[in-house]
C-alpha positions in Angstrom: 0.0 0.0 0.0 1.4 3.4 -1.0 1.5 6.4 1.3 -1.1 9.0 0.4 0.2 12.4 -0.5 0.2 15.1 2.2 -2.8 17.4 2.5 -1.5 20.9 1.8 -4.6 22.9 1.2 -7.5 20.6 0.8 -8.3 17.0 -0.1 -10.1 17.1 -3.5 -13.4 15.4 -3.8 -11.9 12.8 -6.2 -8.9 12.1 -3.9 -11.2 11.8 -0.9 -13.4 9.3 -2.8 -10.4 7.3 -3.9 -8.9 7.1 -0.4 -12.3 6.0 1.1 -12.8 3.5 -1.7 -9.3 2.1 -1.3 -9.9 1.6 2.4 -13.2 -0.2 1.7 -11.8 -2.2 -1.1 -14.4 -1.0 -3.6 -14.1 0.9 -6.9 -14.2 4.7 -6.3 -17.1 5.0 -8.7 -19.2 2.7 -6.5 -19.3 5.3 -3.7 -22.2 7.8 -3.8 -21.3 11.3 -2.7 -24.6 11.9 -0.9 -25.2 8.6 0.7 -24.2 7.9 4.3 -20.8 6.1 4.3 -21.8 3.7 7.0 -24.6 2.6 4.6 -21.8 2.0 2.0 -19.7 -0.2 4.3 -17.6 2.3 6.4 -17.4 1.2 10.0 -16.0 3.1 13.0 -12.6 1.4 12.8 -12.1 2.4 9.2 -13.4 5.9 10.0 -10.8 6.3 12.7 -8.1 5.1 10.3 -9.1 7.9 7.8 -9.1 10.5 10.6 -5.6 9.5 11.8 -4.2 9.4 8.3 -5.6 12.8 7.4 -4.6 14.4 10.7 -1.1 13.1 10.2 -1.1 14.9 6.9 -2.3 18.2 8.3 -6.1 18.0 8.2 -7.8 19.6 11.2 -10.6 17.3 12.0 -11.8 14.8 14.5 -13.7 11.5 14.5 -16.8 13.3 15.6 -16.5 15.8 12.8 -16.8 13.1 10.2 -19.2 10.8 12.1 -21.7 13.7 12.4 -21.4 14.4 8.6 -21.3 10.9 7.1 -21.3 11.6 3.4 -18.4 12.2 1.0 -20.0 15.5 0.0 -20.1 16.7 3.6 -16.5 15.6 4.2 -15.3 17.5 1.1 -17.0 20.6 2.3 -15.7 20.2 5.9 -12.1 19.6 4.7 -12.2 22.6 2.4 -13.5 24.9 5.2 -10.9 23.6 7.6 -8.1 23.9 5.1 -9.0 27.6 4.7 -8.5 28.2 8.5 -4.9 27.0 8.9 -3.0 29.4 11.2 
């Protein structure tokens, strides 16, 4: 498994979809942007893995941030907003 690139400004919606799909072992095109990710197979352990990976790469988010907004669309919006608030 290759190391994902660092998050400098924001994780693009396509990159976000690819990383989630890779973790779930499904084609990226299979994930719907507006359907709850738990309904698409994402469990709390995998969610925590994503949070830790993205935090290690500079994303400012928590498990609760993503759990409260469980769609790819909401995650993209959240990551874009948070990337704009780096100190």
